[in-house]
TIMI-2910 file (N, C-alpha, C, CB; in pm, 1 decimal, decimal comma, always signed):
<rs>
+----------+----------+----------+----------+----------+----------+----------+----------+----------+----------+----------+----------+------+
!      n_x !      n_y !      n_z !     ca_x !     ca_y !     ca_z !      c_x !      c_y !      c_z !     cb_x !     cb_y !     cb_z ! resn !
+----------+----------+----------+----------+----------+----------+----------+----------+----------+----------+----------+----------+------+
!   +884,1 !  +1675,5 !   -829,7 !   +848,7 !  +1587,4 !   -716,0 !   +795,9 !  +1452,9 !   -767,5 !   +741,6 !  +1655,7 !   -624,1 !  Gln !
!   +829,9 !  +1351,1 !   -691,3 !   +784,7 !  +1217,1 !   -729,1 !   +633,9 !  +1208,7 !   -726,0 !   +844,7 !  +1111,5 !   -636,6 !  Val !
!   +577,1 !  +1146,0 !   -827,7 !   +435,8 !  +1121,2 !   -830,4 !   +409,1 !   +971,2 !   -810,7 !   +375,2 !  +1171,4 !   -962,2 !  Gln !
!   +302,0 !   +938,5 !   -746,2 !   +268,3 !   +798,8 !   -713,1 !   +139,2 !   +760,8 !   -780,2 !   +257,0 !   +778,0 !   -560,4 !  Leu !
!   +137,0 !   +642,8 !   -841,4 !    +20,6 !   +594,1 !   -909,6 !     -5,9 !   +449,2 !   -859,4 !    +40,8 !   +600,1 !  -1066,2 !  Val !
!   -119,7 !   +433,5 !   -793,4 !   -158,0 !   +302,1 !   -742,2 !   -250,0 !   +228,8 !   -840,7 !   -227,2 !   +316,5 !   -605,8 !  Glu !
!   -237,6 !    +96,0 !   -842,0 !   -328,8 !    +15,6 !   -929,2 !   -338,4 !   -125,7 !   -873,6 !   -277,6 !    +12,0 !  -1079,4 !  Ser !
!   -432,6 !   -203,6 !   -931,2 !   -447,1 !   -339,0 !   -892,7 !   -566,8 !   -368,8 !   -805,1 !   -328,2 !   -380,4 !   -826,2 !  Gly !
!   -636,8 !   -266,2 !   -763,9 !   -757,7 !   -289,9 !   -680,7 !   -867,2 !   -354,8 !   -759,8 !   -809,6 !   -159,4 !   -621,3 !  Gly !
!   -976,2 !   -386,1 !   -690,0 !  -1091,3 !   -443,5 !   -755,7 !  -1189,7 !   -502,1 !   -656,1 !  -1047,7 !   -548,9 !   -853,4 !  Gly !
!  -1286,3 !   -575,0 !   -705,6 !  -1386,7 !   -642,0 !   -625,7 !  -1350,3 !   -788,4 !   -614,6 !  -1527,2 !   -624,5 !   -686,3 !  Leu !
!  -1343,1 !   -838,3 !   -490,5 !  -1302,4 !   -976,3 !   -468,1 !  -1389,3 !  -1031,7 !   -354,8 !  -1148,2 !   -986,5 !   -433,7 !  Val !
!  -1410,9 !  -1163,2 !   -359,5 !  -1486,5 !  -1227,4 !   -251,5 !  -1397,8 !  -1247,3 !   -129,3 !  -1544,3 !  -1362,8 !   -298,1 !  Gln !
!  -1455,1 !  -1258,1 !    -16,1 !  -1380,1 !  -1285,8 !   +107,2 !  -1301,5 !  -1414,6 !    +89,8 !  -1475,4 !  -1295,9 !   +230,2 !  Ala !
!  -1175,2 !  -1408,9 !   +133,8 !  -1085,5 !  -1523,1 !   +117,0 !  -1001,1 !  -1511,5 !     -7,8 !  -1164,3 !  -1651,3 !   +112,7 !  Gly !
!  -1033,0 !  -1416,3 !    -94,0 !   -959,5 !  -1398,4 !   -218,4 !   -828,6 !  -1320,1 !   -201,1 !  -1047,1 !  -1328,2 !   -318,4 !  Gly !
!   -761,7 !  -1296,0 !   -313,7 !   -632,3 !  -1228,1 !   -314,9 !   -627,0 !  -1121,5 !   -416,2 !   -522,3 !  -1323,6 !   -339,2 !  Ser !
!   -543,8 !  -1021,7 !   -391,4 !   -516,4 !   -912,1 !   -487,1 !   -373,0 !   -873,3 !   -468,9 !   -611,6 !   -787,9 !   -465,7 !  Leu !
!   -309,6 !   -821,3 !   -577,8 !   -178,3 !   -762,2 !   -568,5 !   -191,3 !   -616,6 !   -609,2 !    -74,7 !   -837,7 !   -657,2 !  Ile !
!   -155,9 !   -525,9 !   -521,6 !   -153,7 !   -382,7 !   -551,3 !    -12,8 !   -340,1 !   -592,1 !   -202,0 !   -300,6 !   -429,0 !  Leu !
!    -12,0 !   -245,4 !   -685,2 !   +114,8 !   -192,5 !   -735,6 !   +118,1 !    -41,7 !   -716,9 !   +134,9 !   -229,1 !   -884,8 !  Ser !
!   +234,6 !     +9,5 !   -687,9 !   +256,4 !   +151,7 !   -674,3 !   +374,3 !   +191,4 !   -761,1 !   +280,0 !   +190,6 !   -527,0 !  Cys !
!   +345,9 !   +271,2 !   -863,4 !   +452,6 !   +315,8 !   -952,7 !   +493,1 !   +457,3 !   -918,6 !   +408,9 !   +307,0 !  -1099,3 !  Ala !
!   +620,8 !   +481,5 !   -898,8 !   +670,1 !   +615,4 !   -867,6 !   +736,4 !   +672,6 !   -997,1 !   +773,7 !   +611,4 !   -744,6 !  Ala !
!   +709,0 !   +799,7 !  -1016,5 !   +762,4 !   +864,5 !  -1140,3 !   +913,4 !   +895,7 !  -1130,4 !   +684,9 !   +996,4 !  -1168,6 !  Ser !
!   +964,6 !   +888,1 !  -1007,7 !  +1107,2 !   +912,5 !   -987,3 !  +1165,9 !   +801,8 !   -896,5 !  +1130,3 !  +1054,7 !   -924,5 !  Gly !
!  +1288,3 !   +818,0 !   -864,0 !  +1360,8 !   +718,3 !   -790,1 !  +1308,4 !   +712,5 !   -642,2 !  +1513,6 !   +749,7 !   -795,2 !  Ser !
!  +1287,0 !   +590,0 !   -594,8 !  +1250,8 !   +569,9 !   -454,5 !  +1368,3 !   +510,6 !   -377,3 !  +1127,2 !   +478,2 !   -442,9 !  Ile !
!  +1481,1 !   +493,5 !   -445,4 !  +1592,1 !   +425,4 !   -384,9 !  +1644,7 !   +500,4 !   -260,2 !  +1702,6 !   +408,1 !   -487,3 !  Ala !
!  +1632,2 !   +633,2 !   -262,3 !  +1681,6 !   +713,5 !   -150,2 !  +1580,2 !   +727,1 !    -39,4 !  +1721,5 !   +850,0 !   -197,9 !  Ser !
!  +1460,2 !   +679,4 !    -61,2 !  +1355,3 !   +689,8 !    +38,8 !  +1368,3 !   +573,4 !   +135,9 !  +1215,0 !   +691,6 !    -27,3 !  Ile !
!  +1388,0 !   +605,2 !   +261,9 !  +1414,3 !   +497,7 !   +358,3 !  +1299,0 !   +401,7 !   +367,5 !  +1443,6 !   +554,8 !   +494,9 !  Asn !
!  +1179,3 !   +452,5 !   +398,8 !  +1068,1 !   +361,1 !   +417,3 !   +950,0 !   +403,6 !   +330,4 !  +1027,1 !   +355,4 !   +565,3 !  Thr !
!   +899,7 !   +304,9 !   +254,5 !   +778,2 !   +323,3 !   +176,7 !   +669,3 !   +241,0 !   +242,3 !   +798,2 !   +282,4 !    +27,0 !  Met !
!   +545,0 !   +283,9 !   +223,4 !   +437,4 !   +210,2 !   +289,6 !   +309,9 !   +212,9 !   +210,1 !   +412,2 !   +265,9 !   +426,7 !  Gly !
!   +219,8 !   +127,8 !   +250,5 !    +84,6 !   +125,8 !   +199,0 !    -13,7 !   +171,2 !   +309,0 !    +48,6 !    -16,1 !   +147,1 !  Trp !
!   -100,7 !   +261,7 !   +276,8 !   -201,6 !   +310,6 !   +365,4 !   -338,2 !   +275,8 !   +309,9 !   -187,2 !   +460,4 !   +386,4 !  Tyr !
!   -437,9 !   +283,6 !   +394,5 !   -572,4 !   +263,6 !   +344,1 !   -669,3 !   +355,8 !   +418,2 !   -614,8 !   +115,8 !   +358,8 !  Arg !
!   -776,5 !   +387,8 !   +350,8 !   -886,5 !   +470,5 !   +414,8 !  -1014,7 !   +402,4 !   +387,4 !   -891,9 !   +619,5 !   +360,4 !  Arg !
!  -1078,2 !   +351,5 !   +487,4 !  -1214,2 !   +293,2 !   +476,5 !  -1317,5 !   +403,4 !   +494,2 !  -1236,7 !   +179,8 !   +583,2 !  Ala !
!  -1436,4 !   +384,1 !   +435,8 !  -1540,3 !   +488,5 !   +448,4 !  -1564,6 !   +527,4 !   +594,0 !  -1672,0 !   +440,5 !   +385,7 !  Pro !
!  -1561,6 !   +653,5 !   +618,4 !  -1585,8 !   +705,6 !   +753,7 !  -1464,9 !   +698,4 !   +847,9 !  -1699,2 !   +630,5 !   +815,4 !  Gly !
!  -1356,0 !   +643,8 !   +799,0 !  -1237,0 !   +631,6 !   +884,9 !  -1124,5 !   +718,1 !   +837,4 !  -1190,2 !   +488,6 !   +891,4 !  Asn !
!  -1027,2 !   +736,5 !   +922,8 !   -908,5 !   +808,5 !   +885,6 !   -812,7 !   +712,8 !   +811,0 !   -840,7 !   +870,3 !  +1011,3 !  Gln !
!   -724,2 !   +774,9 !   +735,1 !   -625,5 !   +693,4 !   +663,5 !   -529,8 !   +629,8 !   +766,3 !   -545,7 !   +780,5 !   +558,3 !  Arg !
!   -501,9 !   +500,5 !   +749,0 !   -415,6 !   +429,9 !   +840,6 !   -303,2 !   +362,5 !   +765,9 !   -494,0 !   +328,7 !   +920,6 !  Glu !
!   -188,4 !   +348,4 !   +832,9 !    -73,4 !   +279,2 !   +773,4 !    -97,9 !   +127,0 !   +786,2 !    +63,2 !   +322,2 !   +844,6 !  Leu !
!    -86,4 !    +56,6 !   +677,6 !   -109,3 !    -88,6 !   +676,3 !    +18,1 !   -164,5 !   +679,7 !   -187,8 !   -129,4 !   +555,7 !  Val !
!   +120,6 !   -121,1 !   +604,0 !   +244,9 !   -190,6 !   +596,8 !   +354,5 !    -94,2 !   +550,3 !   +233,5 !   -311,3 !   +503,7 !  Ala !
!   +474,3 !   -122,8 !   +597,8 !   +591,1 !    -41,5 !   +560,3 !   +710,9 !   -130,2 !   +528,6 !   +627,0 !    +57,2 !   +673,4 !  Gly !
!   +800,0 !    -81,9 !   +440,9 !   +921,5 !   -156,7 !   +404,0 !  +1037,5 !    -59,2 !   +391,8 !   +901,7 !   -235,7 !   +270,1 !  Ile !
!  +1145,1 !    -91,2 !   +460,7 !  +1264,5 !     -3,7 !   +455,8 !  +1345,1 !    -34,4 !   +330,3 !  +1353,7 !    -22,3 !   +583,3 !  Ser !
!  +1447,5 !    +51,1 !   +309,8 !  +1537,7 !    +27,5 !   +199,4 !  +1605,9 !   -109,7 !   +208,5 !  +1641,5 !   +136,9 !   +194,6 !  Arg !
!  +1631,5 !   -148,3 !   +332,9 !  +1699,8 !   -275,7 !   +355,4 !  +1608,1 !   -393,6 !   +345,5 !  +1765,5 !   -276,3 !   +488,5 !  Ala !
!  +1476,8 !   -368,7 !   +335,4 !  +1382,0 !   -475,1 !   +323,9 !  +1310,8 !   -516,2 !   +452,9 !  +1449,4 !   -589,5 !   +268,9 !  Gly !
!  +1334,9 !   -444,9 !   +558,7 !  +1265,1 !   -475,5 !   +684,4 !  +1121,7 !   -429,3 !   +669,0 !  +1334,2 !   -406,7 !   +808,5 !  Ser !
!  +1031,0 !   -514,0 !   +717,9 !   +887,3 !   -486,2 !   +698,5 !   +817,0 !   -476,3 !   +835,0 !   +820,6 !   -597,9 !   +610,5 !  Thr !
!   +712,3 !   -395,0 !   +832,6 !   +622,0 !   -383,4 !   +948,8 !   +476,8 !   -388,9 !   +897,4 !   +648,9 !   -248,5 !  +1029,9 !  Thr !
!   +391,0 !   -437,9 !   +979,5 !   +247,6 !   -451,7 !   +942,6 !   +160,5 !   -412,6 !  +1060,9 !   +214,3 !   -598,2 !   +897,5 !  Tyr !
!    +45,2 !   -354,4 !  +1027,8 !    -50,6 !   -333,4 !  +1135,8 !   -106,3 !   -474,0 !  +1172,3 !   -167,9 !   -230,9 !  +1092,1 !  Thr !
!   -145,0 !   -486,2 !  +1294,7 !   -180,1 !   -619,2 !  +1351,5 !   -292,1 !   -690,4 !  +1269,0 !   -227,0 !   -602,3 !  +1500,7 !  Ser !
!   -383,4 !   -610,3 !  +1218,4 !   -500,3 !   -669,7 !  +1150,7 !   -465,6 !   -739,2 !  +1020,1 !   -603,2 !   -563,1 !  +1123,5 !  Ser !
!   -347,1 !   -708,7 !   +963,0 !   -311,3 !   -770,3 !   +833,7 !   -190,8 !   -863,1 !   +843,5 !   -282,8 !   -662,4 !   +731,2 !  Val !
!   -132,2 !   -875,0 !   +958,9 !    -15,9 !   -961,1 !   +975,6 !    -48,8 !  -1103,6 !   +935,6 !    +33,9 !   -956,9 !  +1119,8 !  Lys !
!    +41,7 !  -1163,8 !   +856,7 !    +20,5 !  -1299,3 !   +815,7 !    -64,2 !  -1314,7 !   +689,9 !    -41,4 !  -1372,5 !   +925,5 !  Gly !
!   -129,3 !  -1199,7 !   +648,4 !   -212,6 !  -1202,9 !   +530,1 !   -158,7 !  -1118,2 !   +417,4 !   -349,5 !  -1158,8 !   +563,9 !  Arg !
!    -96,0 !  -1004,9 !   +456,0 !    -42,1 !   -908,8 !   +355,7 !   +107,3 !   -918,2 !   +353,2 !    -85,4 !   -762,6 !   +386,8 !  Phe !
!   +166,0 !   -894,6 !   +234,6 !   +311,6 !   -890,9 !   +220,1 !   +349,0 !   -770,7 !   +136,0 !   +365,7 !  -1022,0 !   +156,1 !  Thr !
!   +431,0 !   -681,9 !   +191,7 !   +476,9 !   -563,8 !   +116,4 !   +614,8 !   -593,1 !    +59,1 !   +480,7 !   -435,7 !   +207,5 !  Ile !
!   +641,0 !   -541,6 !    -58,2 !   +774,2 !   -558,9 !   -119,1 !   +802,1 !   -432,5 !   -201,4 !   +781,5 !   -691,0 !   -210,2 !  Ser !
!   +927,4 !   -414,4 !   -237,9 !   +966,0 !   -299,0 !   -318,0 !  +1075,1 !   -337,8 !   -417,2 !  +1013,6 !   -183,7 !   -227,7 !  Arg !
!  +1077,2 !   -270,3 !   -530,3 !  +1178,4 !   -295,9 !   -633,3 !  +1235,4 !   -157,3 !   -664,6 !  +1117,1 !   -369,6 !   -765,1 !  Asp !
!  +1348,3 !   -122,1 !   -604,8 !  +1405,4 !    +13,7 !   -617,1 !  +1449,0 !    +38,8 !   -762,1 !  +1527,2 !    +32,1 !   -519,5 !  Asn !
!  +1493,4 !    -66,7 !   -829,3 !  +1538,1 !    -49,7 !   -965,9 !  +1422,9 !    -10,4 !  -1058,6 !  +1603,5 !   -177,2 !  -1015,0 !  Ala !
!  +1302,7 !    -57,3 !  -1027,0 !  +1186,2 !    -25,5 !  -1109,7 !  +1099,3 !    +82,3 !  -1046,8 !  +1103,3 !   -150,3 !  -1133,8 !  Lys !
!  +1142,0 !   +131,4 !   -930,3 !  +1063,9 !   +233,5 !   -858,4 !   +921,5 !   +188,5 !   -834,6 !  +1063,5 !   +364,7 !   -935,6 !  Asn !
!   +909,2 !    +71,2 !   -783,1 !   +777,1 !     +6,4 !   -759,0 !   +768,0 !    -43,4 !   -614,4 !   +754,5 !   -113,5 !   -858,5 !  Met !
!   +644,8 !    -33,3 !   -561,8 !   +616,9 !    -91,2 !   -432,7 !   +491,5 !   -178,0 !   -450,6 !   +597,6 !    +20,2 !   -321,5 !  Val !
!   +489,2 !   -293,7 !   -390,0 !   +378,2 !   -387,5 !   -407,7 !   +316,5 !   -425,4 !   -274,7 !   +425,0 !   -512,7 !   -480,4 !  Tyr !
!   +189,8 !   -467,3 !   -281,3 !   +123,7 !   -520,9 !   -163,5 !    +44,0 !   -644,1 !   -205,7 !    +31,6 !   -413,8 !    -96,5 !  Leu !
!    +93,2 !   -758,8 !   -164,3 !    +20,7 !   -885,3 !   -189,2 !    -75,3 !   -906,0 !    -74,6 !   +118,9 !  -1008,5 !   -203,3 !  Gln !
!   -201,4 !   -920,7 !   -109,0 !   -307,5 !   -932,8 !     -6,9 !   -378,4 !  -1064,4 !    -23,5 !   -409,0 !   -816,0 !    -16,5 !  Met !
!   -366,4 !  -1147,8 !    +74,7 !   -430,7 !  -1280,0 !    +77,5 !   -534,0 !  -1287,0 !   +184,9 !   -328,8 !  -1389,9 !    +97,9 !  Asn !
!   -624,8 !  -1386,0 !   +177,1 !   -727,0 !  -1409,3 !   +276,8 !   -802,0 !  -1282,0 !   +309,8 !   -666,1 !  -1467,3 !   +401,6 !  Ser !
!   -843,3 !  -1212,8 !   +207,8 !   -904,2 !  -1083,6 !   +223,2 !  -1037,1 !  -1094,8 !   +300,6 !   -926,3 !  -1019,7 !    +86,1 !  Leu !
!  -1062,3 !   -994,1 !   +377,1 !  -1188,4 !   -987,1 !   +463,9 !  -1266,6 !   -862,7 !   +422,6 !  -1153,2 !   -980,5 !   +623,7 !  Lys !
!  -1392,4 !   -862,8 !   +446,2 !  -1475,5 !   -744,6 !   +418,5 !  -1422,7 !   -620,8 !   +485,2 !  -1617,3 !   -768,2 !   +463,1 !  Pro !
!  -1361,0 !   -632,2 !   +602,0 !  -1306,7 !   -515,4 !   +675,2 !  -1180,5 !   -459,3 !   +607,4 !  -1274,0 !   -554,7 !   +821,7 !  Glu !
!  -1128,2 !   -526,9 !   +504,2 !  -1015,4 !   -477,6 !   +425,9 !  -1061,5 !   -376,1 !   +320,6 !   -942,4 !   -594,7 !   +358,5 !  Asp !
!  -1193,8 !   -369,8 !   +300,6 !  -1246,7 !   -277,9 !   +203,7 !  -1205,2 !   -134,9 !   +233,4 !  -1395,9 !   -288,7 !   +198,9 !  Thr !
!  -1143,6 !    -70,4 !   +134,3 !  -1088,6 !    +63,5 !   +151,8 !  -1025,5 !   +109,2 !    +22,7 !   -986,1 !    +67,1 !   +266,1 !  Ala !
!   -988,9 !   +237,4 !    +20,9 !   -903,2 !   +288,8 !    -87,7 !   -759,9 !   +277,7 !    -35,3 !   -940,6 !   +440,9 !   -129,3 !  Val !
!   -672,1 !   +216,0 !   -113,1 !   -536,4 !   +193,6 !    -72,6 !   -440,2 !   +291,0 !   -146,3 !   -497,9 !    +47,2 !    -99,2 !  Tyr !
!   -345,8 !   +344,2 !    -70,9 !   -251,4 !   +443,4 !   -121,0 !   -110,7 !   +399,4 !    -80,3 !   -284,5 !   +587,1 !    -66,0 !  Tyr !
!    -11,9 !   +443,0 !   -158,4 !   +123,2 !   +425,6 !   -116,6 !   +188,4 !   +562,4 !    -93,3 !   +200,4 !   +344,2 !   -219,8 !  Cys !
!   +283,6 !   +568,4 !     -9,2 !   +358,1 !   +693,7 !    +19,1 !   +474,5 !   +661,3 !   +111,5 !   +264,7 !   +803,3 !    +84,2 !  Asn !
!   +546,8 !   +765,0 !   +148,5 !   +657,8 !   +746,3 !   +237,9 !   +604,1 !   +721,4 !   +381,0 !   +752,6 !   +869,7 !   +233,2 !  Thr !
!   +692,1 !   +667,1 !   +462,2 !   +666,4 !   +650,4 !   +605,1 !   +781,7 !   +712,6 !   +682,4 !   +649,0 !   +499,6 !   +642,7 !  Val !
!   +756,1 !   +809,5 !   +764,3 !   +627,7 !   +874,6 !   +788,1 !   +598,1 !   +973,6 !   +679,9 !   +625,5 !   +943,1 !   +923,0 !  Pro !
!   +479,2 !  +1035,5 !   +685,9 !   +442,2 !  +1144,6 !   +595,3 !   +502,8 !  +1271,6 !   +650,2 !   +286,6 !  +1158,1 !   +580,1 !  Ile !
!   +579,5 !  +1341,8 !   +564,9 !   +637,5 !  +1466,1 !   +604,9 !   +604,3 !  +1572,2 !   +497,0 !   +791,3 !  +1450,6 !   +626,0 !  Thr !
!   +658,5 !  +1693,4 !   +519,7 !   +634,5 !  +1798,7 !   +418,8 !   +705,3 !  +1769,3 !   +290,2 !   +678,8 !  +1934,1 !   +470,4 !  Thr !
!   +800,8 !  +1674,0 !   +295,4 !   +874,9 !  +1637,2 !   +174,0 !   +815,7 !  +1513,5 !   +100,6 !  +1020,8 !  +1609,6 !   +210,9 !  Arg !
!   +713,3 !  +1456,2 !   +156,5 !   +650,6 !  +1341,6 !    +96,3 !   +579,5 !  +1379,6 !    -31,2 !   +554,9 !  +1277,7 !   +192,5 !  Ser !
!   +573,3 !  +1285,5 !   -125,3 !   +495,0 !  +1311,3 !   -246,0 !   +348,9 !  +1341,8 !   -214,4 !   +503,3 !  +1192,4 !   -339,6 !  Pro !
!   +285,2 !  +1410,1 !   -300,3 !   +139,5 !  +1426,0 !   -289,1 !    +71,4 !  +1291,0 !   -293,9 !    +85,1 !  +1516,6 !   -401,2 !  Asp !
!    -40,9 !  +1275,9 !   -229,4 !   -115,4 !  +1149,2 !   -236,6 !   -163,8 !  +1126,1 !   -381,9 !   -238,0 !  +1150,8 !   -136,5 !  Trp !
!   -155,6 !  +1001,3 !   -423,2 !   -212,1 !   +964,3 !   -552,2 !   -360,6 !   +944,8 !   -540,6 !   -146,8 !   +838,3 !   -606,2 !  Gly !
!   -421,2 !   +892,5 !   -649,2 !   -566,7 !   +866,8 !   -650,2 !   -603,4 !   +751,1 !   -560,3 !   -615,4 !   +838,2 !   -792,0 !  Gln !
!   -510,2 !   +658,6 !   -539,6 !   -539,1 !   +540,2 !   -466,8 !   -604,2 !   +439,5 !   -555,6 !   -624,4 !   +570,0 !   -349,5 !  Gly !
!   -622,8 !   +315,6 !   -501,2 !   -690,3 !   +212,9 !   -573,5 !   -792,5 !   +149,0 !   -483,0 !   -592,3 !   +110,6 !   -627,4 !  Thr !
!   -914,9 !   +131,5 !   -528,9 !  -1023,9 !    +81,1 !   -448,8 !  -1018,9 !    -69,4 !   -436,2 !  -1155,0 !   +123,6 !   -507,2 !  Gln !
!  -1027,5 !   -118,4 !   -315,0 !  -1035,8 !   -261,6 !   -287,0 !  -1171,3 !   -283,4 !   -217,7 !   -913,0 !   -312,3 !   -196,5 !  Val !
!  -1248,7 !   -369,0 !   -276,1 !  -1378,1 !   -399,6 !   -219,0 !  -1389,2 !   -552,8 !   -197,5 !  -1492,8 !   -346,7 !   -311,6 !  Thr !
!  -1413,4 !   -594,9 !    -74,0 !  -1418,1 !   -738,0 !    -43,8 !  -1562,1 !   -768,7 !     -2,3 !  -1313,8 !   -778,4 !    +70,1 !  Val !
!  -1621,6 !   -856,8 !    -76,3 !  -1763,9 !   -895,6 !    -47,9 !  -1768,1 !  -1015,8 !    +40,8 !  -1842,2 !   -925,6 !   -178,4 !  Ser !
!  -1865,7 !  -1025,3 !   +122,7 !  -1880,9 !  -1139,1 !   +218,9 !  -1956,1 !  -1250,6 !   +155,8 !  -1953,4 !  -1095,8 !   +347,8 !  Ser !
+----------+----------+----------+----------+----------+----------+----------+----------+----------+----------+----------+----------+------+
</rs>
């Protein structure tokens, strides 16, 4: 089964930027939609952004215009460019398929993003 490893998180001031990376151990070319999710303390995991094989993207309203998702099927990578970060973006970020099904990879460790005010 494909394994997912997220990286690129860190501590950043409000207004700053980060680029998250998701490396898959196997091919993601056949996966229709990949996405980035996040879980803030005390909250459930939510879908932040998704990208189809064809490159169509969707974003949750709170990150539209600030985050950009991309994928490189040849390298089995998914990225999330995050600009104009806000304290409410603080969360652990994960990548996985969209939607989550019984065939989805297990969740990775995620990468912590902390935005200070």
